[in-house]
Each structure stands twice: as C-alpha cells, then as structure tokens.
Backbone as numpy.savetxt, mean C-alpha at the origin, in Angstrom:
# Nx Ny Nz CAx CAy CAz Cx Cy Cz
9.59 -17.56 20.08 9.73 -16.64 19.14 10.89 -17.06 18.14
10.58 -16.85 16.87 11.65 -17.41 15.83 12.68 -16.35 15.65
13.96 -16.94 15.62 15.09 -16.00 15.49 15.40 -15.64 14.02
15.61 -14.40 13.62 15.78 -13.99 12.35 17.18 -14.05 12.00
17.59 -14.86 10.99 19.02 -14.88 10.55 18.93 -14.64 9.05
19.44 -13.27 8.62 19.46 -13.00 7.25 20.72 -12.97 6.67
20.93 -13.59 5.49 22.16 -13.63 4.63 22.25 -12.27 4.02
23.53 -12.08 3.50 23.77 -10.80 2.79 22.72 -10.60 1.66
22.36 -11.53 0.89 21.50 -11.36 -0.20 19.98 -11.17 0.34
19.69 -11.65 1.51 18.40 -11.36 2.08 18.39 -9.97 2.59
19.50 -9.46 3.16 19.58 -7.95 3.49 19.43 -7.05 2.26
20.03 -7.45 1.20 20.03 -6.70 -0.10 18.66 -6.57 -0.50
17.94 -7.74 -0.63 16.49 -7.72 -1.13 15.53 -7.02 -0.25
15.83 -6.96 1.04 14.93 -6.34 1.98 15.16 -4.79 1.77
16.45 -4.43 1.61 16.70 -2.98 1.46 16.21 -2.53 0.21
16.22 -3.25 -0.96 15.62 -2.77 -2.20 14.21 -2.73 -2.11
13.55 -3.77 -1.35 12.14 -3.66 -1.24 11.73 -2.49 -0.50
12.42 -2.00 0.57 12.08 -0.88 1.21 12.30 0.44 0.34
13.42 0.40 -0.43 13.64 1.52 -1.31 12.56 1.67 -2.32
12.19 0.64 -3.05 11.08 0.63 -3.92 9.81 1.16 -3.41
9.47 0.55 -2.22 8.20 0.96 -1.48 8.28 2.47 -1.12
9.32 2.96 -0.80 9.53 4.43 -0.55 9.35 5.31 -1.61
9.89 4.87 -2.69 9.77 5.63 -4.05 8.29 5.60 -4.37
7.63 4.54 -4.25 6.17 4.32 -4.70 5.44 5.36 -3.79
5.82 5.26 -2.40 4.95 6.13 -1.39 5.26 7.58 -1.62
6.38 7.91 -1.83 6.83 9.40 -1.98 6.23 10.03 -3.35
6.17 9.24 -4.43 5.91 9.87 -5.68 4.78 9.23 -6.47
4.17 8.09 -6.29 3.33 7.47 -7.10 2.11 6.86 -6.35
1.74 7.56 -5.17 0.61 7.08 -4.46 0.56 5.79 -3.79
1.87 5.30 -3.59 2.00 3.93 -2.84 1.51 2.82 -3.66
1.51 2.93 -5.00 1.05 1.96 -5.85 1.75 0.47 -5.51
2.99 0.55 -5.17 3.78 -0.66 -4.89 3.92 -0.93 -3.48
3.06 -0.43 -2.61 3.15 -0.51 -1.19 3.07 -1.96 -0.66
2.48 -2.88 -1.44 2.48 -4.26 -1.11 3.61 -5.17 -1.50
4.52 -4.59 -2.09 5.60 -5.37 -2.70 6.68 -5.96 -1.56
6.84 -5.17 -0.49 7.82 -5.49 0.44 7.63 -6.90 1.14
6.29 -7.10 1.60 6.10 -8.30 2.36 6.35 -9.59 1.60
5.97 -9.74 0.31 6.15 -10.95 -0.45 7.64 -11.17 -0.61
8.42 -10.13 -0.92 9.87 -10.18 -1.13 10.63 -10.69 0.02
10.20 -9.94 1.24 10.91 -10.33 2.52 10.38 -11.63 3.06
9.23 -12.02 2.62 8.69 -13.40 3.25 9.58 -14.60 2.64
10.26 -14.30 1.57 11.02 -15.46 1.03 12.23 -15.79 2.08
12.62 -14.95 3.01 13.61 -15.16 3.82 13.21 -15.06 5.33
11.92 -14.89 5.59 11.56 -14.88 7.03 9.96 -15.23 6.93
9.38 -15.64 8.16 7.88 -15.86 8.19 7.12 -14.69 7.68
6.01 -14.92 6.98 5.20 -13.91 6.47 4.83 -12.90 7.49
4.44 -13.35 8.74 3.89 -12.53 9.88 5.00 -11.61 10.33
6.40 -12.12 10.35 7.42 -11.22 10.70 7.72 -10.23 9.64
7.50 -10.55 8.36 7.66 -9.60 7.25 6.74 -8.54 7.45
5.42 -8.88 7.64 4.39 -7.95 7.79 4.66 -6.95 8.98
5.00 -7.57 10.11 5.34 -6.86 11.32 6.44 -5.86 11.07
7.46 -6.26 10.32 8.56 -5.43 10.09 8.36 -4.36 9.08
7.33 -4.60 8.22 7.03 -3.68 7.17 6.21 -2.45 7.71
5.22 -2.81 8.69 4.32 -1.78 9.04 4.95 -0.50 9.59
5.98 -0.62 10.57 6.55 0.64 11.05 7.37 1.35 10.02
7.80 0.71 8.95 8.38 1.31 7.84 7.49 2.00 6.97
6.30 1.46 6.80 5.27 2.10 6.06 4.83 3.37 6.83
4.74 3.35 8.05 4.37 4.59 8.86 5.39 5.60 8.68
6.73 5.23 8.70 7.88 6.18 8.55 7.70 6.82 7.15
7.44 5.97 6.14 7.31 6.50 4.70 6.02 7.48 4.58
5.04 7.04 5.09 3.72 7.74 5.14 3.99 9.20 5.67
4.59 9.23 6.96 4.75 10.46 7.60 5.61 11.37 6.81
6.71 10.76 6.17 7.63 11.66 5.39 6.98 12.16 4.15
6.24 11.22 3.42 5.54 11.75 2.29 4.28 12.60 2.58
3.62 12.47 3.53 2.51 13.32 4.00 2.98 14.73 4.27
4.25 14.92 4.90 4.73 16.16 5.11 5.05 16.93 3.89
5.50 16.19 2.90 5.80 16.88 1.63 4.55 17.33 0.84
3.53 16.80 1.17 2.07 17.14 0.50 1.15 17.60 1.44
1.52 18.33 2.56 0.60 18.66 3.70 -0.29 19.70 3.12
-1.60 19.50 3.40 -2.82 20.45 3.12 -3.11 20.49 1.63
-2.49 19.56 0.86 -2.86 19.51 -0.59 -3.69 18.45 -1.00
-4.33 17.91 0.02 -5.35 16.61 -0.32 -6.74 17.11 -0.68
-7.48 16.14 -1.14 -8.91 16.42 -1.44 -9.78 16.04 -0.17
-10.23 17.03 0.61 -10.82 16.78 1.87 -12.00 15.84 1.84
-12.90 16.01 0.78 -14.13 15.36 0.74 -13.77 13.79 0.46
-12.75 13.59 -0.38 -12.41 12.12 -0.59 -11.69 11.53 0.58
-10.79 12.35 1.12 -10.04 11.80 2.35 -10.83 11.47 3.38
-11.83 12.32 3.91 -12.69 12.00 5.06 -13.60 10.88 4.84
-14.20 10.84 3.53 -15.07 9.65 3.21 -14.33 8.34 3.43
-12.92 8.23 2.87 -12.21 7.00 2.83 -11.83 6.66 4.27
-11.49 7.59 5.09 -11.12 7.49 6.45 -12.19 6.84 7.26
-13.47 7.37 7.07 -14.66 6.89 7.69 -14.82 5.46 7.52
-14.79 5.11 6.18 -14.97 3.73 5.81 -13.77 2.68 6.32
-12.58 3.34 6.42 -11.35 2.56 6.78 -11.49 2.07 8.20
-12.09 2.96 9.14 -12.22 2.63 10.45 -12.85 1.20 10.61
-14.00 1.15 9.94 -14.68 -0.14 10.00 -13.83 -1.32 9.20
-13.15 -1.00 8.15 -12.33 -1.99 7.47 -11.22 -2.50 8.48
-10.55 -1.60 9.12 -9.45 -2.12 10.10 -9.98 -2.84 11.26
-11.22 -2.51 11.75 -11.86 -3.28 12.93 -12.20 -4.69 12.42
-12.76 -4.83 11.11 -13.09 -6.12 10.52 -11.74 -6.96 10.20
-10.76 -6.27 9.87 -9.52 -7.05 9.62 -8.81 -7.54 10.99
-8.98 -6.72 12.07 -8.52 -7.12 13.27 -9.17 -8.36 13.70
-10.47 -8.50 13.62 -11.31 -9.67 14.01 -11.12 -10.76 13.01
-10.68 -10.51 11.80 -10.60 -11.68 10.90 -9.25 -12.02 10.81
-8.26 -11.40 11.53 -6.76 -11.85 11.37 -6.58 -13.19 11.81
-5.99 -14.07 10.92 -5.73 -15.27 11.07 -6.83 -16.30 10.77
-8.06 -15.70 10.37 -9.30 -16.57 10.02 -9.28 -16.61 8.47
-9.29 -15.44 7.84 -9.36 -15.45 6.41 -8.02 -15.70 5.82
-7.88 -16.77 4.83 -6.62 -17.00 4.25 -6.01 -15.73 3.60
-4.74 -15.46 3.78 -4.06 -14.23 3.36 -4.16 -14.35 1.75
-4.05 -15.60 1.31 -3.83 -15.69 -0.13 -5.15 -15.27 -0.90
-6.36 -15.52 -0.23 -7.70 -15.17 -0.83 -7.74 -13.72 -0.94
-7.26 -12.98 0.12 -7.35 -11.51 0.10 -6.57 -10.90 -1.06
-5.23 -11.38 -1.09 -4.43 -10.95 -2.17 -4.83 -11.24 -3.55
-5.38 -12.52 -3.72 -5.97 -12.79 -5.04 -7.09 -11.91 -5.39
-7.99 -11.53 -4.52 -9.06 -10.73 -4.87 -8.66 -9.34 -5.23
-7.78 -8.85 -4.38 -7.31 -7.44 -4.60 -6.40 -7.27 -5.86
-5.69 -8.36 -6.12 -4.74 -8.39 -7.23 -5.54 -8.37 -8.52
-6.71 -9.22 -8.53 -7.55 -9.20 -9.70 -8.32 -7.95 -9.96
-8.72 -7.30 -8.93 -9.23 -5.84 -9.10 -8.38 -4.92 -9.68
-7.09 -4.99 -9.12 -6.16 -3.89 -9.70 -5.72 -4.31 -11.16
-5.48 -5.57 -11.60 -5.14 -5.89 -12.96 -6.46 -5.48 -13.85
-7.50 -5.90 -13.51 -8.71 -5.57 -14.37 -9.01 -4.08 -14.42
-8.73 -3.23 -13.45 -8.83 -1.73 -13.53 -7.72 -1.38 -14.40
-6.55 -1.74 -14.27 -5.37 -1.24 -15.05 -5.68 -1.53 -16.50
-6.13 -2.68 -16.88 -6.41 -3.13 -18.21 -7.45 -2.23 -18.72
-8.47 -1.83 -17.97 -9.48 -1.01 -18.43 -9.03 0.38 -18.81
-8.25 0.88 -17.88 -7.60 2.23 -18.18 -6.74 2.29 -19.45
-5.83 1.20 -19.56 -4.91 1.13 -20.67 -5.67 0.94 -22.04
-6.75 0.19 -21.90 -7.63 0.01 -23.26 -8.54 1.14 -23.53
-8.65 2.12 -22.58 -9.40 3.19 -22.74 -10.87 2.93 -23.20
-11.56 2.11 -22.40 -13.03 1.83 -22.67 -13.81 3.12 -22.38
-15.03 3.13 -22.97 -15.85 4.37 -22.79 -16.08 4.71 -21.31
-15.79 5.88 -21.16 -16.02 6.51 -19.85 -14.87 6.53 -18.86
-13.79 5.77 -19.29 -12.62 5.64 -18.46 -11.95 6.97 -18.28
-12.13 7.87 -19.31 -11.42 9.20 -19.29 -12.26 10.34 -18.52
-13.43 10.04 -18.16 -14.40 11.02 -17.64 -14.26 11.04 -16.12
-14.07 12.27 -15.62 -14.00 12.37 -14.14 -15.37 12.24 -13.50
-15.29 11.46 -12.45 -16.51 11.26 -11.61 -16.59 12.33 -10.48
-17.84 12.76 -10.22 -17.94 13.84 -9.04 -17.78 13.00 -7.63
-17.42 13.90 -6.63 -17.35 13.29 -5.33 -18.56 12.38 -4.96
-18.24 11.29 -4.41 -19.22 10.19 -4.14 -18.95 9.67 -2.72
-19.57 10.14 -1.70 -19.28 9.73 -0.45 -19.36 8.20 -0.13
-20.45 7.58 -0.72 -20.70 6.12 -0.57 -19.61 5.35 -1.23
-19.14 5.83 -2.44 -18.00 5.07 -3.06 -16.77 5.22 -2.24
-16.69 6.44 -1.63 -15.45 6.69 -0.81 -15.40 5.87 0.40
-16.75 5.63 1.13 -16.81 4.82 2.27 -16.36 3.34 1.94
-16.91 3.01 0.75 -16.63 1.53 0.33 -15.20 1.33 0.08
-14.49 2.25 -0.66 -13.12 2.19 -0.92 -12.30 2.08 0.31
-12.70 3.04 1.21 -11.86 2.99 2.46 -12.16 1.78 3.29
-13.34 1.33 3.35 -13.57 0.04 4.16 -12.80 -1.19 3.52
-12.87 -1.38 2.19 -12.02 -2.49 1.60 -10.63 -2.29 1.84
-10.00 -0.96 1.71 -8.71 -0.72 1.85 -8.33 -0.97 3.35
-9.06 -0.61 4.28 -8.74 -0.78 5.74 -8.67 -2.24 5.97
-9.59 -3.13 5.45 -9.66 -4.55 5.69 -8.34 -5.15 5.07
-8.14 -4.93 3.70 -7.00 -5.59 3.05 -5.67 -5.09 3.43
-5.58 -3.86 3.95 -4.42 -3.43 4.39 -4.03 -3.89 5.88
-5.00 -4.20 6.60 -4.73 -4.91 7.93 -4.28 -6.32 7.80
-4.99 -6.96 6.90 -4.66 -8.42 6.65 -3.41 -8.59 5.78
-3.13 -7.78 4.78 -2.17 -8.12 3.84 -1.32 -6.97 3.36
-1.39 -5.78 3.95 -0.73 -4.59 3.44 -1.01 -4.40 2.03
-2.23 -4.64 1.76 -2.64 -4.54 0.25 -3.78 -3.66 0.16
-3.78 -2.47 0.83 -4.91 -1.59 0.74 -4.81 -0.55 -0.52
-3.74 -0.50 -1.20 -3.57 0.50 -2.23 -4.57 0.34 -3.37
-4.74 -0.79 -3.97 -5.60 -0.85 -5.21 -7.04 -0.39 -4.83
-7.60 -0.59 -3.85 -9.08 0.00 -3.73 -9.14 1.41 -3.65
-8.21 2.04 -2.99 -8.14 3.44 -2.93 -7.91 4.03 -4.34
-6.77 3.53 -5.10 -6.32 4.07 -6.30 -7.54 3.89 -7.32
-8.26 2.78 -7.40 -9.39 2.54 -8.23 -10.37 3.59 -8.07
-10.63 4.00 -6.85 -11.62 5.11 -6.52 -11.07 6.49 -6.93
-9.80 6.72 -6.57 -9.29 8.14 -6.85 -9.01 8.40 -8.29
-8.68 7.17 -9.14 -8.32 7.33 -10.48 -9.77 7.99 -11.29
-10.80 7.52 -10.86 -12.14 7.93 -11.39 -12.39 9.44 -11.09
-11.82 9.95 -10.05 -12.03 11.36 -9.58 -11.23 12.31 -10.46
-10.08 11.85 -11.17 -9.21 12.64 -12.05 -8.76 13.89 -11.24
-8.18 13.54 -10.14 -7.51 14.73 -9.29 -6.22 15.16 -10.01
-5.85 16.36 -9.83 -4.40 16.82 -10.31 -3.43 15.89 -9.58
-2.23 15.55 -10.15 -1.41 14.54 -9.70 -1.04 14.78 -8.18
-0.56 16.12 -7.80 -0.11 16.45 -6.51 -1.24 16.14 -5.43
-2.45 16.55 -5.80 -3.66 16.34 -4.97 -3.92 14.84 -4.78
-3.79 14.09 -5.82 -3.94 12.70 -5.78 -2.92 12.08 -5.01
-1.66 12.40 -5.11 -0.64 11.72 -4.15 -0.88 12.16 -2.78
-1.16 13.51 -2.52 -1.38 14.03 -1.18 -2.61 13.24 -0.38
-3.58 13.06 -1.19 -4.72 12.38 -0.59 -4.42 10.88 -0.09
-3.75 10.13 -1.10 -3.27 8.89 -0.80 -2.36 8.82 0.42
-1.42 9.64 0.30 -0.35 9.70 1.36 -0.84 9.90 2.76
-1.79 10.81 2.91 -2.39 11.31 4.28 -3.42 10.06 4.65
-4.14 9.59 3.78 -4.92 8.51 4.04 -4.10 7.32 4.65
-3.05 6.88 3.90 -2.24 5.72 4.42 -1.51 6.06 5.67
-1.31 7.35 5.93 -0.59 7.75 7.16 -1.40 7.32 8.15
-2.63 7.78 8.25 -3.56 7.56 9.39 -3.91 6.16 9.53
-4.13 5.47 8.35 -4.53 4.08 8.37 -3.45 3.20 9.00
-2.10 3.36 8.51 -1.10 2.59 9.10 -0.79 2.85 10.46
-0.91 4.01 10.84 -0.60 4.33 12.33 -1.78 3.77 13.05
-3.01 3.68 12.63 -4.07 3.07 13.33 -3.88 1.53 13.39
-3.38 0.93 12.37 -3.00 -0.59 12.33 -1.96 -0.95 13.40
-1.22 0.00 13.88 -0.33 -0.43 14.94 -0.97 -0.98 16.17
-2.26 -0.44 16.45 -2.95 -0.90 17.59 -3.25 -2.41 17.48
-3.94 -3.04 16.40 -4.27 -4.33 16.36 -2.94 -5.24 16.25
-1.83 -4.62 15.68 -0.63 -5.35 15.55 0.07 -5.55 16.88
-0.07 -4.50 17.66 0.56 -4.53 19.05 -0.28 -5.53 19.97
-1.64 -5.50 19.70 -2.59 -6.34 20.62 -2.40 -7.80 20.05
-2.01 -8.08 18.89 -1.77 -9.43 18.44 -0.39 -9.85 18.70
0.44 -9.08 19.41 1.81 -9.50 19.76 2.73 -9.83 18.49
2.61 -8.95 17.46 3.34 -9.34 16.24 4.74 -8.66 16.25
4.94 -7.69 17.11 6.32 -7.03 17.19 7.16 -7.75 18.27
8.46 -7.72 17.94 9.37 -8.28 18.93 10.60 -7.46 18.85
11.61 -7.70 19.73 12.78 -6.91 19.80 13.50 -7.14 18.31
13.56 -8.28 18.03 14.33 -8.57 16.72 13.60 -7.80 15.52
12.21 -7.77 15.46 11.61 -7.10 14.45 11.89 -5.65 14.50
11.83 -5.05 15.64 12.21 -3.57 15.71 13.79 -3.25 15.40
14.63 -4.17 15.59 15.93 -3.99 15.13 16.02 -3.97 13.65
15.25 -4.99 13.03 15.29 -4.94 11.64 14.69 -3.66 11.04
13.57 -3.16 11.63 13.15 -1.97 11.17 14.04 -0.80 11.28
14.79 -0.72 12.54 15.94 0.29 12.55 16.92 0.30 11.43
17.36 -0.93 11.18 18.34 -1.06 10.07 17.73 -0.71 8.60
16.57 -0.99 8.52 16.05 -0.72 7.08 15.45 0.68 6.91
15.37 1.34 8.12 14.76 2.69 8.07 15.43 3.73 7.14
16.78 3.74 6.95 17.39 4.83 6.14 16.91 4.48 4.53
16.79 3.18 4.21 16.41 2.96 2.83 14.90 3.37 2.57
14.15 3.22 3.64 12.79 3.85 3.44 12.83 5.26 3.21
13.48 5.95 4.12 13.55 7.47 3.91 14.16 7.90 2.69
15.25 7.35 2.21 15.78 7.73 0.93 14.76 7.40 -0.29
13.99 6.25 -0.18 13.02 5.93 -1.10 12.00 7.11 -1.27
11.59 7.53 -0.10 10.47 8.64 -0.16 11.17 9.88 -0.73
12.35 10.16 -0.48 12.84 11.38 -0.93 12.96 11.33 -2.47
13.45 10.18 -2.96 13.64 9.96 -4.34 12.20 10.00 -5.04
11.20 9.49 -4.39 9.85 9.47 -4.95 9.29 10.92 -5.19
9.46 11.82 -4.18 9.04 13.10 -4.20 9.76 13.80 -5.30
11.10 13.64 -5.50 11.75 14.34 -6.51 11.24 13.90 -7.98
11.00 12.62 -8.02 10.51 12.09 -9.24 9.07 12.63 -9.63
8.18 12.67 -8.65 6.94 13.17 -8.86 6.97 14.64 -9.40
7.81 15.37 -8.88 7.81 16.82 -9.24 8.49 17.03 -10.66
9.18 16.06 -11.19 9.78 16.21 -12.45 9.04 15.53 -13.59
8.05 14.68 -13.27 7.31 14.01 -14.24 6.13 14.69 -14.58
5.89 14.95 -15.92 4.61 15.72 -16.31 3.23 14.90 -15.85
2.16 15.55 -15.76 0.98 14.94 -15.39 0.45 13.64 -16.15
0.40 13.78 -17.49 -0.03 12.59 -18.03 0.82 11.41 -18.07
2.25 11.54 -18.25 3.11 10.34 -18.11 3.02 9.85 -16.49
2.93 10.69 -15.75 2.67 10.31 -14.21 1.62 9.33 -14.07
0.42 9.70 -14.67 -0.68 8.77 -14.42 -0.61 7.52 -15.19
-0.06 7.57 -16.49 0.17 6.36 -17.25 1.09 5.48 -16.40
2.21 6.02 -15.90 3.08 5.22 -15.08 2.47 4.59 -13.88
1.60 5.50 -13.31 0.86 4.97 -12.02 -0.04 3.76 -12.40
-0.79 3.91 -13.42 -1.67 2.90 -13.80 -0.86 1.58 -14.15
0.23 1.77 -14.89 1.13 0.55 -15.21 1.53 -0.05 -13.95
2.03 0.80 -12.97 2.48 0.21 -11.66 1.29 -0.49 -10.84
0.25 0.08 -10.94 -0.94 -0.59 -10.39 -1.18 -1.85 -10.90
-1.10 -2.07 -12.33 -1.33 -3.31 -12.90 -0.21 -4.38 -12.44
0.95 -3.83 -12.42 2.19 -4.69 -12.03 2.00 -5.18 -10.55
1.60 -4.23 -9.72 1.30 -4.59 -8.22 0.22 -5.60 -8.16
-0.83 -5.59 -9.10 -1.85 -6.46 -9.08 -1.34 -8.03 -9.52
-0.51 -8.00 -10.49 0.10 -9.16 -10.95 0.93 -9.93 -9.85
1.64 -8.99 -9.10 2.53 -9.48 -8.00 1.72 -10.08 -6.95
0.54 -9.41 -6.71 -0.40 -9.98 -5.49 -0.92 -11.36 -6.03
-1.34 -11.44 -7.29 -1.92 -12.64 -7.77 -0.83 -13.73 -7.79
0.42 -13.47 -8.18 1.55 -14.36 -8.21 1.80 -14.86 -6.64
1.80 -13.90 -5.81 2.02 -14.33 -4.39 0.92 -15.21 -3.82
-0.23 -14.80 -4.25 -1.50 -15.55 -3.75 -1.46 -17.05 -4.24
-1.22 -17.15 -5.50 -1.20 -18.41 -6.05 -0.07 -19.45 -5.41
1.12 -18.93 -5.15 2.10 -19.58 -4.42 1.89 -19.80 -3.13
0.98 -19.15 -2.42 0.49 -19.33 -1.05 -0.76 -20.25 -0.92
-1.30 -20.57 -1.98 -2.39 -21.53 -1.99 -1.97 -22.97 -1.51
-2.83 -23.56 -0.67 -2.33 -24.92 -0.33 -2.40 -25.98 -1.54
-1.33 -26.59 -1.64 -1.26 -27.64 -2.71 -0.74 -27.10 -4.01
-0.42 -25.73 -4.04 0.17 -25.25 -5.23 1.56 -25.74 -5.63
C-alpha cells in the first residue's frame, strides 16, 4: 500500500477541488463532478484519488438530494437508474482493462460538442423533447459505465436532461438523486476491488467539511440564480468540464 504524503499546497488543492465539486453538486447538477480526481491525481496515484473522491461524492449527493427531495422527474429518474445498473456492472468488469484516458476522451468530446451545439443554438436545440425511456436507459447505462471507471458520469445524464427542458429545480433534483443512488452503488465494486484503505478514509474525513460547505453554497446559489442564466451557466460549465476531461485524457495517453 502506497503511503500518502501531502504537502500544504496539495491539501489546499484537494480542499478547493472538494469545495468546487460540492458547489457543482448542490446547485448545478454536478456538472463539475469529475474535476476532483484529475486535480488530486497530481499529488497522489489516480486510483487513490478516485477512491478518496467516491465517499465524498456520496456525502455531497446525500446532502444535495435532501435539499431537493421529491422534486425529481420520476419517469426520467427511473429510466436512467435502470440503465445505470447495467453500466455499473460493465464498469466493474472492465475496471483496469479499458484505458481510463479513452473513457475521459470520449465523454469529454461528447460534453464539448453538446455545449457548443447549445451555445450556437442550432435548429431544435431549444425544443423540449418528450420523455423517452430508451434514451433514458442509454444515458443511464453510459453514465453508470463512465462513472464507475472515471467518475465522469455527468455529461451523458446532462445531455439527455437538457433536451427534456425541465424546470431548474426539477433538473437539479433528478440529477442529484440519480447520482446519490449510482455513487452509493459504486461503493460495492470499489470495496470488492480493495481500493479503500485506512489512509484513504482518513483523507476523506479531513476533506468532508469542504464537501459539505460546497453543497450548502451550491444550493444557496441555485435558489438565487434565475432560470435562464442558470441553464446558460450550466451549459458553459458542461463545456468546461468536457475540456478538462479531454486535457486530462491527452496527458494520460502513453507517449504524450
């Protein structure tokens, strides 16, 4: 087992990463949920960063889900959860086989392309789509797979839900409850793969206050931001998260 020795700057970056993730989870549908692992992986092995991040994501999800309880879109939530069960199972089987950089590159490209499409307002981008169980199954399956492998499950879910044009509170509630269940379920394969250690759990304990503070700030921001600026900001953050995933994937590629 590798010993974790963090410098003051490493602790600061980890704390900021948890704070930003919490704000994203609490107020903006978890758009920046994948930002913590790449930042923390600068100072520790990626597997350790991923293992330390998962309990924090569970804490954030539980906190944000409580703030939006029973405000979700049931038809979308259950469709995505059904698909995610298969995605998590596939991710468990593929853990360590599929290169992490390839997953991040694909998800990042999807996020950037979708954000650009929304920003450029191509035809049909502002039209709400009706509930589509098959699309929900697909979004959930991809999110479960990419979330298990790289904590990058946000873009597939957001791409699907943006098309549904849900009110902002229902939008955030659906995302929050979805990832609450998905991340709690992911604890099973992470425990089975022996990714948690005493040091990882101590790291989680020390970072937990920043995660909780971030969620609280996110909920406050969401309630103060009008609906249109909220979705504009969320689309912009989706594009930024996609660029971050692409950047991290390129730097993880062999021979880069």
